[in-house]
N, C-alpha and C positions, 0 to 999 in steps of 0.2 A: 504494500500500500504506500503510495507516494506521500512524503511528508508535506504537510500543509505549511506554506510560507506565511508567517505572521508579520503584518506590518505594525510599526510602532508610531503612535501619535504622541508627540512630545508634549508633556503637560504645560510647558512654559512658552510654547510657540503657538500663537493663534493660528487656526486653520491648518495645522500640521496633519490632520487626519486625511489620509489619501482620498477617501470618498468625497469629502468636502472640497478638496483641491480640484478634483475632476469636475465637480459641479460648477465651480467658479470658472474654470477654464472653458467649459462648455457654454456658459452664459455669455462670455465675451468673444467666443468663437476662436479661441487659441488652442492649438494642438498641444503645446507644452509651455512651461515657464520660459524656456529658452527663447521663445519668440519675443519676449519683452526686451531682450538684450541684443536684438538684431543690429542695432546701430553701433554697437561697440565692436571695434575691430577684433577679429578672431585672435590675433597675436596677443591681445591684452587680456584675454579671458583665462581664468584659472582652470586648468584641466585636472580632473580628479577631486579628491576630498582634501579639506584642510587638515593639517596635522594637529588634531585635537584629541584629548582623552575621551573615553567613552562617556556617554551622557549619564547624568544622575537623574533617574526617573522618579525617585521618591523625594518628597520634601525633606524628610529626616536625613537622608543620605546627602543631599545637597547642602543642608545646613551644617552637618558635621564636617563636610569637605571644606566649606568656606571658613568655618571657625578654625580649622586646622591651619589654613593659610594665614589667617589673621594673628594666630598665636606666635608666628615667626617675627612679628613686628615688635620693636621696642618703642613705646610711646612716651610722650612727655608726662604721662601720669606716673610712670615708674622711674623717670629720669629727670634731672634738673637741666632745663634747656635754656640756652642763650642764643638760639637761632632766631633770625629775623629775615631780612631780605625780601619782604613782600607778603609774608604770612606770619601773623604774630599771635603769641600766646598771651591773651588778656583774660581777666576773670569774666566768666559768663554768668550773670545772675540767673538763678534757677527759674525765675519767671519767664525768661526768654524761651527756654525749652518748654515750659508748661504751655505757653501760648502757641508757639509754632507747631506743637504736636496736637493741637485741637483739630478735630475732624473737619470742621468747616474751613480751616485755613491750611491744613497740611498739604492739600492738593493744589495750592496756589501756583499758577503756571502762567498761561497767557490766554487770549481769547476772552469770552464772556463768562461772568461769574455764576454759571448755573449751579455749580456744585460748592464753591467756596463763598458762602454768604458773608458779607461784611468786608470782603477783600478790597473793594474800591475805597471804602471809608478808611480802612486801616492804612492803605498805601497813601491816601491823601494826608492822613495824619503824619505818616513818616516823611513825606515830601515837605510838609509844613515845618516840622521840627528841623529837618536838614536845612531848609531855607533860613531858619532863624540862626542856626549854628554857623552857616556860611555867609549870612547877611546878604543873601540873594533872593530874588523874587520867584524864580522858576527852577524846579528840580525835577528831573525825569524819574519815571518808574525804572528801577534798577536794570542795567544791562548784565551780560554774562559776568563780567569782572572789571576790575579797574584798568586792565590792559586795553580792553575794548573801549572803555569810556574815554581813555586818552586818545586812542586812534580815531574814534568817532568825533570827538571834540575838534580835532585838527581837520578832519574832513569838513565839519561844519564851517570852520574858519575859512577854508578854501572856497566853499560855496558863497559865503558872505562877501568875501573880497574879490572873487573872480581870479585870484592869483594861483600860481602852481608851485610854490616853494615853501617849505616849512623848516624852521631851525629848531633842533633839539639841543638845548644848552645845558652843560654841566653833567653831573653824575646821574645817569638814568639806568635803571636795571636792564640787563640784557634781554629778558623776556619782554619787557615793555617796548624796548627799541625794536625787537623783532616783530611784534604785533603791529606797531605803527608803520614800519616799512612794508609789511604785508598789505596793510590797508591803503597805503599811499601809492605804491608803484603799480603800474608804470606811469600813471598820469601825473604824479606829484613827485618833485625832487625833494629829497631829505638831506639836509645839511647837519652834520653832527659836530658840535664844538665841545672838546673835552673840558673837564673841570680844571680850575687853577690848582697847580701842584702843591702849593703851600696850605691853602685853606680847605680844599676839597669842594669849594663853592663855584658858582658860575664865573667864568672869565669874561667880565663885562666888556673889556676892550675888544676881545675877539668877537663877541656878539655884535658890537657896534660896527666893526669892520665888515661883518658878513651881511648886515642888513641892507636891503635895497628895495626898490619899488616892486620887485617880483615876489617879495616874501609875504605870505598870507598870515603867518603866525609865528610867534616865538614861544616855545614850550620849555618850561623849567619846573623844578619841583622844590618845595620847601615843607618839611625837611627833605633833603635829597636822598637818593638811594644809599649813599654812604653816611647818612645820618645827620649832616650839618644843617643848621637853620640858615636859610638864605638871607643875607643882610642887604643885598642889592636888589631886592624884589621890586621896589618902587622905581628904581632907576631902569631896570630891564623893561618894565611895563612902559615907562616913558619913552624909551628908545624905540620900542615896537610901534607905539602910537605915532611917533614923529614920522615914521615911514608908511603910515596907513595900515599897518599890520595889527592883528589882534594879539593880546596877551592871554595865553592859555596856561594855567598853573595846576600842577598836580599836587594834591595836599592829603596828608593823613588826617582824617577827621578827629582822631583822638588828641591831636595837637591844638585844636581850636578852642579849648578851654583856657589856654594860656597864650597862644600866638594869635596875632591879628589875622583874620581871614583874607583871602586874596582880593575880595571886593574892596577892602579898605585901602589898598594901594592901586586900585584901578583896573584889576584884571577883568577881562571880558568874559572868560569862561573858567570855571573851576571844575576839576574832576578828580576822581580817586576811587578807592575801594572801601566798601563798608565792612569788610571782614572783621576789623577790630571791634565793631559795634555789636557785640553779643553773639558772635559766631565762633564755634570751636574750630580748631585748626584741622581736625579730622582728615588726615591723609592729604593735606594740601588744600582742602576746601574749607568752608564754603566761601565763595567769593561772589561779589556783586558790585557793579560799578555805578557811580553817580556822576551826573553832569549837571551843572548849575550855571545860571546867568541872571542878569537883570532882565526885567520885562521889556526887552528891546525886540520889536517885531522882526527886525532883520535877522536876529539870532534865533528867536523863538521858532520862527517858521522853518528853520533849518534843522531843528531837532528831528531825527528820524524815529526816536523812541517815543513811547506813549507819555503823555502828560495828563495828570488827573487834576480836576478842579471841583469846586463846590458851587451849587446853584439852588436858588429857592424853587420849591414846587408850587403846585396850585393850592396846596394846603398851607395856611398861614403858620409860620414857625417851623415848617418842615423843610429839610434840605436833602438834595440828592448829590451823589458823587459820581463822576464819570470823566470820559475823555474830553480833552480840549483840542480843538482843531484836528480832529481825527483824520481828515483827508491829507494831512502831511505824511501819514505813515504808509508803509507798504501794505498794511492791512486794508487801508482805505482805497489805494490806487494801484495795488499789486505791482506789476513790473515797471510802472511809471514812478514808483517811489524813489526818493533821493538816495536811500540806503535801505537795505533789507533790515527789518526790525528783528526778526528771529525771536528766540525764547526770552521772556522776561524772567529774571530771578526774583519773582515776586515774593516768595516765602522769606527770602533774606531781607527784603525791604520791610516786611512786616516785623521781622525779628529785630532789625535795627531800630524801628520805631518804638518797640517795647523797651529796648535798651535805653534810648534817648529819654523816653518818658520816665523811666526808672531813675536814671542818673540826675536829670535836671541840670540847670546851669551850674549849680554849685558842685555837683558830682563830676561834671566834665572838667571843671577847673581843678578839682582835687586829683582827678585822673592825670591830667597833663602835668601838674606840679609833681606828682608822685613819680611819673616816668622820668622827668628831667632830673630830679634830685637823685634818683637811683643811678641814672646813666652817668651823671657827673661823679658821683662817689665811686662807681665801678671803674670808670676811666682813670681817675686820679690814683686809685689804689693799684691798679694793674700797671700803670706807667712807672711805679716805684720799683718794679721787679727788674733786676739785671737781666738783660736779654729781651726785654719787651719795651716797645716805645709806642706812644700815641702818634699816629701819622699826621693828622690834620689839627690845626688850631681853631677850627670853627666850633661853635657851641653845639653839642649834640642834643637832640631831643630824646631819643631812646636807643639810638644806634651809634656806634663809633668803630673806627678801624684801628687795629693793632698790627704792628710789624714785629715779627720774632727775629731777633738779631743774634741769638746765641748759638746758631748752628743747627737747630732743630727746625724741621719743616712744619708747615701748618698741619699736614697729614699726620705727622708724628705726634704733634701736640694733641690733636683731636683724638688719636688712638689712646694716648695716655689718659685723657679726660674720660673717655668711654669706659675705661676700667674702673673709674670711680663713679659711674652712672651720671656723667655730665655730658651734655651735648655742647661742643664748642662752637666756634663761629664759622661762617661760610668762608671758604677759600676764595680769594678774589683775583689771583694772578691770571687765570685763564681768560676772564672777561675784561679785566683791566690790567694789561701787561705791565704798566709802570708799578703796580702794587705787588711787587715780588715778595713772596712769603708773608703776605698780609691776610688778615681775616676780619670779617665784619661781625661784631658782637652786638647783641640786643638785650636790653634790660627793660622790663615793664613793671607795672604796679604789683604784679604777683610775686616779685622777688623781694625777699626780706634781706636785711643786712647780713644775716647769717648765711643766706644763700650766696650772696656776693662774696663774702669772706671765704666761703668754701671754694669758689671758683678761683679766687686769688691764690689761695694756698695750693690748689691743685696745679695751676699753671706755674707757680713758682717751683714746685717739685718737678714738673715736666720739663722745664727749660734748663734745669740744673745739670 
């Protein structure tokens, strides 16, 4: 008797059941799935199966498999971390997790709020609090991350000015530069100006020399990727405006309780990442980007992302929340959109709104002061160690750069720290060649004096 061939319908892949697939193909008049890929050249198609392990067809088996992988990780819960460079370990109030796990908000995504009731209002509240923090009138619904926010902000500046060149000034993270270049080229020329070697801040004279009537925007960050607080922000903005360019500033929102926001020195667009506002670092996430500006129609109508507003309804005292100028977006005009909107990281906007409401103005000030005080203390104590020097003389916000001069490499130092359950700083030489044997260290409000002293003692031992 011939053995009956049994087909498998994978429980995690919709419509994997062969009978259902055949019905779907018959409905659209296709003989096979291969017909959908007819436009893709044969040489580009993968022949055979992917090199993947056998499928886990039971929920329990899959859960145990994934947990086994995750157990290989060493997290910041079991180790003392001084890593930064774009993803930061801040305290996350428990109310942030409580609210963003609520069923009516957990599915917050894009499109219309059929399932996540209250999302429009919560995002409007988030945008309002971010506007207050940034001293700007308009804040978008969050983009994927701060990298996209910077790239989109510069694209907006190009559309506003009609020019085709942007200047990236000072120390900017390699991931951000890569994303900006991806968004800009081939239509837009990107000019990069390295930071000043002594301060780590923007080389103002170099920017002045590079500016011309072809420049759409000057982009710089404060604090910079290397941690320093930019002291020439007002001058850089003035130089940009003198040439008819926009000033676009990347900013860490946790710094705005103690530092003046970009609007105060005339910046046209501010952007950044809200990850530090109530989001766990969770394997490099979660990230979401913000873009903010004054209520200037030239700029507002160039936002590709959604903007939420408030409006009275027909019932006195009742208000509704929803899109402003929806036809700007690719949702409204599809392929005629100025830039594809894509997925909104709405859940993280809601989370950041909860964080800002919890902290309040005084809390944000204490947060900023706590980061600066700890960073200053750590930098000063570490610089006392023989074989360690502080590279830049700029005032750090929460990050600073150390150079190891005693013969040990950054990798060797970090390996020694790992043996003591400490995550050391990011090695910088690959992305910033002049910073040979240097590492970027980050200190936030979660670090106690004892934590910092433990780092100092561990590095002192490692460099000996």
